[in-house]
Residue frames as a rotation matrix with the C-alpha (Angstrom) as fourth column:
MET 1
-0.497 -0.120 -0.859 54.33
-0.212 -0.944 0.254 -5.52
-0.841 0.309 0.443 33.91
ARG 2
-0.979 0.119 -0.167 53.20
-0.136 0.232 0.963 -7.41
0.154 0.965 -0.211 30.81
LEU 3
-0.488 0.847 -0.209 49.94
0.869 0.493 -0.029 -8.40
0.078 -0.196 -0.977 32.49
THR 4
-0.110 0.405 -0.908 49.19
0.413 -0.812 -0.412 -4.77
-0.904 -0.420 -0.078 33.35
HIS 5
-0.740 -0.228 -0.633 49.97
-0.428 -0.566 0.705 -3.71
-0.519 0.792 0.321 29.78
ARG 6
-0.898 0.439 -0.041 47.63
0.269 0.619 0.738 -6.41
0.349 0.651 -0.674 28.39
ALA 7
-0.244 0.838 -0.487 44.90
0.918 0.038 -0.395 -5.42
-0.313 -0.544 -0.779 30.80
THR 8
-0.311 0.070 -0.948 45.31
-0.031 -0.997 -0.064 -1.79
-0.950 0.009 0.312 29.73
LEU 9
-0.920 -0.056 -0.389 45.09
-0.385 -0.069 0.920 -2.74
-0.079 0.996 0.041 26.05
LEU 10
-0.692 0.713 -0.114 42.08
0.667 0.691 0.279 -4.96
0.278 0.117 -0.953 26.71
GLY 11
-0.175 0.612 -0.771 40.41
0.677 -0.494 -0.545 -2.12
-0.715 -0.618 -0.328 28.59
ARG 12
-0.556 -0.094 -0.826 41.02
-0.386 -0.851 0.357 0.24
-0.736 0.517 0.437 25.69
TRP 13
-0.965 0.224 -0.138 39.64
-0.017 0.473 0.881 -2.27
0.263 0.852 -0.452 23.20
ILE 14
-0.412 0.853 -0.319 36.52
0.911 0.378 -0.166 -2.69
-0.021 -0.359 -0.933 25.32
THR 15
-0.229 0.289 -0.930 36.13
0.267 -0.900 -0.345 1.09
-0.936 -0.327 0.129 25.65
TRP 16
-0.764 -0.115 -0.635 36.44
-0.521 -0.471 0.712 1.60
-0.381 0.875 0.300 21.89
LEU 17
-0.869 0.488 -0.086 34.09
0.360 0.741 0.567 -1.28
0.340 0.462 -0.819 21.22
ALA 18
-0.249 0.793 -0.556 31.52
0.846 -0.102 -0.524 0.28
-0.472 -0.600 -0.645 23.57
ILE 19
-0.379 0.057 -0.924 31.88
-0.196 -0.980 0.020 3.64
-0.904 0.188 0.383 21.79
VAL 20
-0.928 0.018 -0.373 31.41
-0.368 0.129 0.921 2.02
0.064 0.991 -0.113 18.37
LEU 21
-0.658 0.733 -0.172 28.37
0.720 0.679 0.143 0.08
0.222 -0.030 -0.975 19.61
ALA 22
-0.198 0.575 -0.794 26.87
0.540 -0.611 -0.578 3.24
-0.818 -0.543 -0.190 21.12
LEU 23
-0.613 -0.075 -0.786 27.36
-0.497 -0.737 0.458 5.02
-0.614 0.672 0.415 17.79
LEU 24
-0.945 0.277 -0.176 25.76
0.025 0.596 0.802 2.15
0.327 0.754 -0.570 15.90
ILE 25
-0.391 0.837 -0.383 22.79
0.905 0.274 -0.325 2.17
-0.167 -0.474 -0.865 18.25
GLY 26
-0.251 0.253 -0.934 22.52
0.121 -0.950 -0.290 5.94
-0.960 -0.186 0.208 17.87
VAL 27
-0.838 -0.089 -0.539 22.66
-0.504 -0.255 0.825 5.70
-0.211 0.963 0.169 14.07
THR 28
-0.810 0.576 -0.111 20.02
0.484 0.763 0.428 2.95
0.331 0.293 -0.897 14.11
ALA 29
-0.209 0.753 -0.624 17.73
0.807 -0.228 -0.545 5.00
-0.553 -0.617 -0.560 16.35
ALA 30
-0.379 0.010 -0.925 18.23
-0.246 -0.965 0.090 8.13
-0.892 0.262 0.368 14.23
SER 31
-0.931 -0.007 -0.365 17.58
-0.363 0.143 0.921 6.25
0.046 0.990 -0.136 11.01
ALA 32
-0.667 0.741 -0.078 14.40
0.745 0.665 -0.053 4.68
0.012 -0.094 -0.996 12.36
ALA 33
-0.365 0.549 -0.752 12.81
0.261 -0.714 -0.649 8.10
-0.893 -0.434 0.117 12.92
PRO 34
-0.592 0.186 -0.784 12.51
-0.713 -0.575 0.401 9.07
-0.377 0.796 0.473 9.23
LEU 35
-0.910 0.263 -0.320 11.10
0.015 0.792 0.610 5.65
0.414 0.550 -0.725 8.37
SER 36
-0.541 0.752 -0.377 8.35
0.786 0.293 -0.544 5.97
-0.299 -0.591 -0.749 10.95
GLN 37
-0.346 0.396 -0.851 7.46
-0.101 -0.917 -0.386 9.37
-0.933 -0.048 0.357 9.50
GLN 38
-0.894 0.050 -0.445 6.89
-0.445 0.011 0.895 7.98
0.050 0.999 0.013 6.00
GLY 39
-0.061 0.974 0.216 3.32
-0.857 0.060 -0.513 7.17
-0.512 -0.217 0.831 5.20
SER 40
-0.738 -0.133 0.661 1.86
0.065 0.962 0.265 3.97
-0.671 0.238 -0.702 3.84
SER 41
0.366 0.930 0.039 -0.79
0.252 -0.059 -0.966 5.49
-0.896 0.363 -0.256 1.57
GLN 42
-0.782 -0.609 0.131 -0.67
0.299 -0.183 0.937 6.16
-0.547 0.772 0.325 -2.14
ILE 43
0.351 0.807 -0.475 -2.51
-0.247 -0.410 -0.878 7.95
-0.903 0.426 0.055 -4.90
CYS 44
-0.507 -0.493 0.707 -2.36
0.478 0.521 0.707 6.35
-0.717 0.697 -0.028 -8.35
VAL 45
0.094 0.488 -0.868 -3.05
-0.501 -0.730 -0.464 8.20
-0.860 0.479 0.176 -11.59
LEU 46
-0.491 -0.127 0.862 -3.93
0.601 0.667 0.441 6.96
-0.631 0.734 -0.251 -15.07
ALA 47
-0.214 0.423 -0.880 -4.87
-0.589 -0.775 -0.229 8.82
-0.779 0.470 0.415 -18.26
PHE 48
-0.440 0.126 0.889 -6.77
0.581 0.795 0.175 7.33
-0.685 0.593 -0.423 -21.17
GLU 49
-0.955 0.159 -0.250 -8.00
-0.294 -0.607 0.739 8.46
-0.034 0.779 0.626 -24.57
ASP 50
-0.394 0.899 0.192 -11.78
0.163 0.274 -0.948 8.59
-0.905 -0.342 -0.254 -24.19
LYS 51
-0.968 -0.137 0.209 -12.58
0.215 -0.027 0.976 8.04
-0.128 0.990 0.055 -27.88
ASN 52
-0.335 0.920 0.201 -16.35
0.721 0.113 0.684 8.01
0.607 0.374 -0.701 -27.43
GLY 53
-0.664 -0.046 0.746 -16.35
-0.197 -0.952 -0.234 10.79
0.721 -0.302 0.623 -24.81
ASN 54
0.325 0.888 -0.324 -18.48
0.093 0.312 0.946 8.86
0.941 -0.338 0.019 -22.29
GLY 55
0.287 -0.266 0.920 -16.18
-0.836 -0.539 0.105 9.59
0.468 -0.799 -0.377 -19.31
ALA 56
0.636 -0.098 0.765 -15.36
-0.434 0.775 0.460 5.90
-0.638 -0.625 0.450 -18.72
ARG 57
-0.390 -0.831 -0.396 -12.50
-0.864 0.182 0.468 3.80
-0.317 0.525 -0.790 -20.04
ASP 58
0.762 0.647 0.021 -13.84
-0.564 0.679 -0.469 1.21
-0.318 0.345 0.883 -22.42
ASN 59
0.581 -0.523 0.624 -11.90
0.304 0.850 0.430 -1.87
-0.755 -0.060 0.653 -23.63
ASN 60
0.450 -0.389 0.804 -10.78
0.887 0.089 -0.453 -0.27
0.104 0.917 0.385 -26.90
GLU 61
0.904 -0.081 0.419 -9.52
-0.074 -0.997 -0.032 2.98
0.420 -0.002 -0.907 -25.32
PRO 62
0.245 -0.920 -0.305 -5.73
0.664 0.389 -0.639 3.19
0.707 -0.046 0.706 -24.94
LEU 63
0.267 -0.326 -0.907 -3.66
0.811 -0.433 0.394 4.89
-0.521 -0.841 0.149 -22.28
LEU 64
0.838 0.090 0.538 -2.92
0.396 -0.779 -0.486 8.53
0.375 0.621 -0.689 -23.09
GLY 65
-0.073 -0.952 -0.298 0.56
0.997 -0.063 -0.042 10.07
0.021 -0.301 0.953 -22.97
ALA 66
-0.679 -0.424 0.600 1.61
0.465 -0.880 -0.096 13.66
0.569 0.213 0.794 -22.31
VAL 67
0.547 0.814 0.193 -0.95
0.230 -0.368 0.901 14.25
0.805 -0.449 -0.388 -19.54
GLY 68
-0.559 -0.760 0.333 0.55
-0.077 -0.352 -0.933 16.30
0.826 -0.547 0.138 -16.73
PHE 69
0.539 0.676 -0.502 -0.45
0.465 0.258 0.847 15.33
0.702 -0.690 -0.176 -13.19
THR 70
-0.470 -0.638 0.610 0.38
-0.319 -0.521 -0.792 17.28
0.823 -0.566 0.041 -10.02
LEU 71
0.266 0.458 -0.848 -0.08
0.709 0.503 0.495 16.22
0.654 -0.732 -0.191 -6.42
ALA 72
-0.505 -0.388 0.771 -0.36
-0.191 -0.821 -0.538 18.83
0.842 -0.419 0.341 -3.66
ASP 73
-0.030 0.523 -0.852 -1.35
0.942 0.299 0.150 19.09
0.333 -0.798 -0.502 -0.02
ALA 74
0.869 0.454 -0.194 -1.93
0.494 -0.796 0.350 22.07
0.005 -0.400 -0.916 2.27
ASN 75
0.363 -0.827 -0.428 1.84
0.202 -0.379 0.903 22.73
-0.910 -0.414 0.029 2.32
GLY 76
0.129 -0.294 -0.947 2.19
-0.833 -0.551 0.057 22.88
-0.539 0.781 -0.316 -1.47
LEU 77
0.506 0.026 -0.862 3.37
-0.751 0.504 -0.426 20.68
0.423 0.863 0.275 -4.33
LYS 78
0.447 -0.310 0.839 4.30
-0.520 0.673 0.526 17.12
-0.728 -0.671 0.140 -3.31
GLY 79
-0.477 -0.619 0.624 5.10
0.184 0.624 0.760 15.71
-0.860 0.477 -0.183 -6.76
SER 80
0.246 0.524 -0.816 4.41
-0.792 -0.377 -0.480 15.73
-0.559 0.764 0.322 -10.48
TYR 81
-0.398 -0.309 0.864 4.21
0.198 0.890 0.410 13.16
-0.896 0.334 -0.293 -13.21
THR 82
-0.114 0.346 -0.931 3.77
-0.928 -0.371 -0.024 13.21
-0.354 0.862 0.364 -17.00
SER 83
0.496 0.391 0.776 2.09
-0.182 0.920 -0.347 10.12
-0.849 0.031 0.527 -18.40
ASP 84
-0.583 -0.739 -0.339 3.92
-0.563 0.067 0.824 8.18
-0.586 0.671 -0.455 -21.10
GLY 85
0.186 0.802 -0.568 0.89
-0.981 0.122 -0.148 6.23
-0.049 0.585 0.809 -22.32
SER 86
0.158 -0.131 -0.979 2.38
-0.402 0.897 -0.185 2.82
0.902 0.422 0.089 -21.61
SER 87
-0.605 -0.533 -0.591 3.49
0.264 0.566 -0.781 2.37
0.751 -0.629 -0.201 -17.98
GLU 88
-0.543 0.481 0.689 0.49
-0.789 -0.572 -0.223 3.69
0.287 -0.665 0.690 -16.09
PRO 89
0.872 0.421 0.250 -0.97
0.198 -0.770 0.606 3.65
0.448 -0.479 -0.755 -13.54
TYR 90
-0.327 -0.927 0.182 1.70
0.236 -0.267 -0.934 5.70
0.915 -0.262 0.306 -11.77
CYS 91
0.632 0.565 -0.530 1.50
0.615 0.051 0.787 5.89
0.472 -0.824 -0.315 -7.96
PHE 92
-0.056 -0.533 0.844 2.64
-0.503 -0.715 -0.485 8.70
0.862 -0.452 -0.228 -5.69
GLY 93
0.376 0.185 -0.908 3.62
0.424 0.837 0.346 6.52
0.824 -0.515 0.236 -2.74
LYS 94
-0.406 -0.538 -0.739 4.67
0.855 0.063 -0.515 6.76
0.323 -0.840 0.435 0.91
LEU 95
-0.377 0.375 0.847 2.04
-0.129 -0.927 0.353 9.42
0.917 0.024 0.398 1.63
GLU 96
-0.987 0.146 -0.068 0.84
0.070 0.011 -0.998 10.31
-0.145 -0.989 -0.021 5.12
ALA 97
-0.162 0.986 0.036 -2.87
0.987 0.162 0.010 10.20
0.004 0.037 -0.999 5.82
GLY 98
-0.493 0.019 -0.870 -4.40
0.251 -0.954 -0.163 13.58
-0.833 -0.299 0.465 5.02
SER 99
0.634 0.770 -0.078 -5.97
0.247 -0.297 -0.923 15.79
-0.733 0.565 -0.378 2.38
TYR 100
-0.569 -0.812 0.127 -4.50
0.308 -0.067 0.949 15.99
-0.762 0.579 0.289 -1.11
THR 101
0.546 0.657 -0.520 -5.37
-0.333 -0.400 -0.854 17.55
-0.769 0.640 0.000 -4.44
VAL 102
-0.422 -0.592 0.687 -4.54
0.504 0.476 0.721 15.92
-0.753 0.650 0.097 -7.77
ARG 103
0.397 0.475 -0.785 -4.80
-0.429 -0.661 -0.616 17.91
-0.811 0.581 -0.059 -10.99
ALA 104
-0.095 -0.365 0.926 -4.56
0.707 0.631 0.321 16.66
-0.701 0.685 0.198 -14.57
LYS 105
0.052 0.054 -0.997 -3.79
-0.514 -0.855 -0.073 18.77
-0.856 0.516 -0.017 -17.65
ALA 106
0.735 0.341 0.586 -4.81
0.287 0.627 -0.724 17.48
-0.615 0.701 0.362 -21.07
PRO 107
-0.426 -0.883 0.199 -2.23
0.554 -0.081 0.828 17.39
-0.715 0.463 0.524 -23.87
ALA 108
-0.642 0.132 -0.755 -2.58
-0.534 -0.784 0.317 19.62
-0.550 0.607 0.574 -26.95
ASN 109
-0.583 0.515 -0.628 -5.63
-0.662 0.146 0.735 18.88
0.470 0.845 0.256 -29.13
PHE 110
-0.504 0.475 -0.722 -7.46
0.565 0.813 0.141 17.06
0.654 -0.337 -0.678 -26.33
GLU 111
-0.311 0.469 0.826 -10.24
-0.696 -0.705 0.139 18.12
0.647 -0.532 0.546 -23.96
SER 112
-0.922 -0.075 0.379 -11.27
-0.356 0.544 -0.760 16.53
-0.149 -0.836 -0.528 -20.66
THR 113
-0.220 0.885 -0.409 -14.16
-0.320 0.331 0.888 14.09
0.921 0.327 0.211 -20.55
THR 114
0.286 0.231 -0.930 -13.75
0.773 0.518 0.366 13.35
0.567 -0.823 -0.031 -16.84
GLU 115
0.973 -0.055 -0.225 -12.89
0.128 -0.682 0.720 15.37
-0.193 -0.729 -0.656 -13.76
GLY 116
0.431 -0.876 0.216 -9.51
0.250 -0.114 -0.962 17.06
0.867 0.468 0.170 -14.07
GLN 117
-0.483 -0.539 0.690 -9.14
-0.555 -0.421 -0.717 17.75
0.677 -0.729 -0.096 -10.35
TRP 118
0.293 0.523 -0.800 -9.70
0.342 0.724 0.598 15.52
0.893 -0.450 0.034 -7.34
ALA 119
-0.078 -0.229 0.970 -9.90
-0.870 -0.460 -0.178 16.52
0.487 -0.858 -0.163 -3.65
ILE 120
0.209 0.028 -0.978 -8.83
0.038 0.999 0.036 13.39
0.977 -0.045 0.207 -1.80
SER 121
0.350 -0.096 0.932 -9.05
-0.932 -0.132 0.336 12.59
0.091 -0.987 -0.136 1.89
LEU 122
0.132 -0.456 -0.880 -6.53
-0.357 0.806 -0.471 9.75
0.925 0.377 -0.057 2.26
ALA 123
0.885 0.175 0.432 -6.63
-0.466 0.320 0.825 7.33
0.006 -0.931 0.365 5.18
SER 124
-0.070 -0.950 0.305 -3.52
-0.903 0.191 0.385 5.58
-0.424 -0.248 -0.871 6.49
GLY 125
-0.622 -0.307 0.720 -2.64
-0.079 0.940 0.332 2.59
-0.779 0.150 -0.609 4.31
ALA 126
0.412 0.889 0.200 -5.25
0.213 0.119 -0.970 3.50
-0.886 0.443 -0.140 1.68
GLN 127
-0.789 -0.532 0.308 -4.94
0.426 -0.112 0.898 3.78
-0.443 0.839 0.315 -2.08
TYR 128
0.281 0.832 -0.478 -6.93
-0.025 -0.491 -0.871 6.21
-0.959 0.256 -0.117 -4.24
ASP 129
-0.471 -0.370 0.801 -7.14
0.751 0.308 0.584 5.73
-0.463 0.876 0.133 -8.02
ALA 130
0.105 0.436 -0.894 -7.64
-0.217 -0.867 -0.449 8.84
-0.971 0.241 0.004 -10.15
ARG 131
-0.284 -0.104 0.953 -8.59
0.819 0.490 0.297 8.07
-0.498 0.865 -0.053 -13.78
TYR 132
-0.140 0.144 -0.980 -8.46
-0.241 -0.965 -0.107 10.91
-0.960 0.221 0.170 -16.24
GLY 133
-0.003 0.217 0.976 -10.08
0.853 0.511 -0.111 10.76
-0.522 0.832 -0.186 -19.67
ALA 134
-0.200 -0.058 -0.978 -9.63
-0.312 -0.942 0.120 13.13
-0.929 0.329 0.170 -22.59
LYS 135
0.442 0.457 0.772 -11.04
0.635 0.449 -0.629 13.21
-0.634 0.768 -0.092 -26.11
ARG 136
-0.632 -0.691 0.350 -9.35
0.709 -0.335 0.620 14.46
-0.311 0.640 0.702 -29.26
THR 137
0.162 0.691 -0.705 -10.66
0.252 -0.719 -0.647 17.90
-0.954 -0.073 -0.291 -30.29
GLY 138
0.973 0.098 -0.210 -8.96
-0.164 -0.349 -0.923 18.37
-0.164 0.932 -0.323 -33.63
GLY 139
0.119 -0.988 -0.093 -5.53
-0.798 -0.151 0.584 18.70
-0.591 0.004 -0.807 -35.09
ASP 140
-0.431 -0.396 -0.811 -3.87
-0.822 0.543 0.172 15.72
0.372 0.741 -0.559 -36.75
PRO 141
0.544 0.756 0.364 -6.27
-0.838 0.506 0.202 12.76
-0.031 -0.415 0.909 -36.34
SER 142
0.605 -0.351 -0.714 -3.55
-0.106 0.854 -0.510 10.25
0.789 0.385 0.479 -37.22
SER 143
-0.544 -0.821 0.171 -1.55
-0.276 -0.017 -0.961 11.08
0.792 -0.570 -0.217 -34.11
SER 144
0.401 0.625 -0.670 -2.46
0.525 0.442 0.727 9.49
0.751 -0.643 -0.151 -30.84
GLY 145
0.823 -0.035 0.567 -2.01
-0.421 -0.708 0.567 10.96
0.382 -0.705 -0.597 -27.41
ASN 146
0.787 -0.611 0.086 0.72
0.393 0.603 0.694 8.43
-0.476 -0.513 0.715 -26.77
THR 147
0.825 -0.522 -0.216 3.75
-0.559 -0.701 -0.442 10.53
0.079 0.486 -0.871 -27.45
PRO 148
0.759 -0.612 -0.222 6.71
0.572 0.789 -0.223 8.33
0.312 0.042 0.949 -28.35
GLY 149
-0.206 -0.962 0.177 9.80
0.615 -0.268 -0.742 9.33
0.761 -0.044 0.647 -26.52
SER 150
0.266 0.277 0.923 7.93
-0.526 -0.761 0.380 11.27
0.808 -0.587 -0.057 -23.86
SER 151
-0.520 -0.555 -0.649 9.28
0.258 0.622 -0.739 10.45
0.814 -0.552 -0.180 -20.50
ALA 152
0.640 0.692 -0.334 7.78
0.486 -0.027 0.874 10.14
0.596 -0.721 -0.353 -17.09
SER 153
-0.488 -0.800 0.348 9.09
0.125 -0.459 -0.879 12.51
0.864 -0.386 0.324 -14.49
THR 154
0.622 0.658 -0.423 8.48
0.527 0.047 0.849 12.90
0.579 -0.751 -0.317 -10.82
SER 155
-0.209 -0.674 0.708 9.66
-0.294 -0.647 -0.703 15.24
0.933 -0.356 -0.063 -8.14
SER 156
0.671 0.607 0.426 8.38
-0.590 0.090 0.802 13.14
0.449 -0.790 0.418 -5.28
GLY 157
0.632 -0.456 0.626 11.62
-0.580 0.257 0.773 12.00
-0.514 -0.852 -0.102 -3.75
SER 158
0.870 -0.472 -0.140 14.64
0.231 0.643 -0.730 10.91
0.435 0.603 0.669 -5.68
GLY 159
0.145 -0.904 0.403 18.28
-0.569 -0.409 -0.713 10.74
0.809 -0.126 -0.574 -4.75
THR 160
-0.658 -0.484 -0.577 19.88
0.187 0.637 -0.748 9.40
0.729 -0.600 -0.329 -1.60
SER 161
0.441 0.883 -0.159 17.41
0.323 0.009 0.946 8.78
0.837 -0.469 -0.282 1.18
THR 162
0.435 -0.222 0.872 17.80
-0.770 -0.595 0.232 10.20
0.467 -0.772 -0.430 4.67
LEU 163
0.901 -0.081 0.425 18.43
-0.197 0.797 0.571 6.67
-0.385 -0.598 0.703 5.94
GLY 164
0.713 -0.654 0.253 21.20
0.638 0.456 -0.620 6.21
0.291 0.604 0.742 3.38
ARG 165
0.280 -0.610 0.742 22.90
-0.163 -0.792 -0.589 9.45
0.946 0.043 -0.321 4.38
ILE 166
0.600 -0.015 0.800 22.73
-0.797 -0.099 0.596 8.53
0.070 -0.995 -0.071 8.09
VAL 167
0.923 -0.256 0.287 24.14
0.198 0.956 0.218 5.06
-0.331 -0.145 0.933 7.48
LEU 168
0.515 -0.769 0.379 26.98
0.564 -0.029 -0.825 6.43
0.646 0.638 0.419 5.33
GLY 169
0.307 -0.367 0.878 27.75
-0.543 -0.825 -0.155 9.07
0.781 -0.429 -0.453 7.95
GLY 170
0.784 0.044 0.619 27.75
-0.579 0.411 0.704 6.44
-0.224 -0.911 0.348 10.70
LEU 171
0.838 -0.514 0.184 30.11
0.545 0.800 -0.249 4.23
-0.020 0.309 0.951 8.71
GLY 172
0.354 -0.717 0.601 32.43
0.156 -0.588 -0.793 7.18
0.922 0.375 -0.096 8.23
VAL 173
0.448 -0.128 0.885 32.48
-0.821 -0.450 0.351 7.82
0.353 -0.884 -0.306 11.99
ILE 174
0.916 -0.084 0.392 33.19
-0.124 0.870 0.476 4.15
-0.381 -0.485 0.787 12.70
ILE 175
0.655 -0.716 0.241 36.07
0.626 0.336 -0.704 4.11
0.423 0.612 0.668 10.22
LEU 176
0.239 -0.557 0.796 37.55
-0.293 -0.823 -0.487 7.25
0.926 -0.117 -0.359 11.79
LEU 177
0.631 0.043 0.774 37.20
-0.775 0.061 0.629 5.80
-0.020 -0.997 0.072 15.29
ALA 178
0.930 -0.298 0.216 38.83
0.288 0.955 0.075 2.54
-0.228 -0.008 0.974 14.22
ALA 179
0.432 -0.808 0.401 41.71
0.453 -0.190 -0.871 4.43
0.780 0.558 0.283 12.59
GLY 180
0.287 -0.278 0.917 42.13
-0.658 -0.753 -0.023 6.55
0.697 -0.596 -0.399 15.71
PHE 181
0.852 0.060 0.519 42.16
-0.455 0.574 0.681 3.48
-0.257 -0.817 0.517 17.93
MET 182
0.793 -0.592 0.146 44.79
0.598 0.710 -0.370 1.76
0.116 0.381 0.917 15.79
ALA 183
0.250 -0.715 0.652 46.95
0.073 -0.658 -0.749 4.88
0.965 0.235 -0.113 15.79
GLY 184
0.467 -0.022 0.884 46.61
-0.818 -0.391 0.422 5.15
0.337 -0.920 -0.200 19.58
THR 185
0.951 -0.108 0.291 47.56
-0.030 0.901 0.433 1.50
-0.308 -0.420 0.854 20.03
ILE 186
0.574 -0.781 0.246 50.62
0.621 0.220 -0.752 1.90
0.534 0.585 0.611 17.82
VAL 187
0.193 -0.470 0.861 51.71
-0.381 -0.845 -0.376 4.98
0.904 -0.256 -0.342 19.78
GLN 188
0.698 0.118 0.706 51.22
-0.715 0.159 0.680 3.17
-0.032 -0.980 0.196 23.10
ARG 189
0.917 -0.380 0.125 53.26
0.382 0.924 0.007 0.18
-0.118 0.041 0.992 21.91
ALA 190
0.365 -0.813 0.454 56.03
0.394 -0.307 -0.866 2.47
0.844 0.495 0.208 20.71
ARG 191
0.336 -0.191 0.922 56.20
-0.696 -0.710 0.106 4.19
0.635 -0.677 -0.372 24.13
HIS 192
0.809 0.068 0.584 56.48
-0.515 0.562 0.647 0.89
-0.284 -0.824 0.490 26.00
ARG 193
0.849 -0.527 -0.028 59.40
0.423 0.711 -0.561 -0.39
0.316 0.465 0.827 23.95
């Protein structure tokens, strides 16, 4: 009788182990799908104060803060960023190959000296660098475009990733299954006593 009971318990353990492994394999397969859909390309943006207005960044020309950049594709806005004048270039990463548009908006009292819009055809694994220059038009000449305290912001994917949510959900299922198995084992032992 004891041998049959042990065989039954062993069979249940093996069954539950197989279920947990199947769930883990399913979670792994499901989590791999979003990763394969993420691209490997990026578009990097940089803004500079074009003091001499020649449309090129010279050695004495600093980064420029408070420039608003937007990234869009055929489906709409993909992300935005406001330069802080110290941590650029900023890259919109994990992009799929395809067509994108980047737009730059000069801060107050500045006018563009370079293109302010780029139509970009991005290949897989490629990087495109968009450099935006602007020259002071008037206002307070003692202030620079680097706005202290301005912060960079992006809407191109923050928060918990899809992979993270799938893994957390899978762990929750595993914990529930383990608790159910333990409860079932306790009930079975109580019946056999």
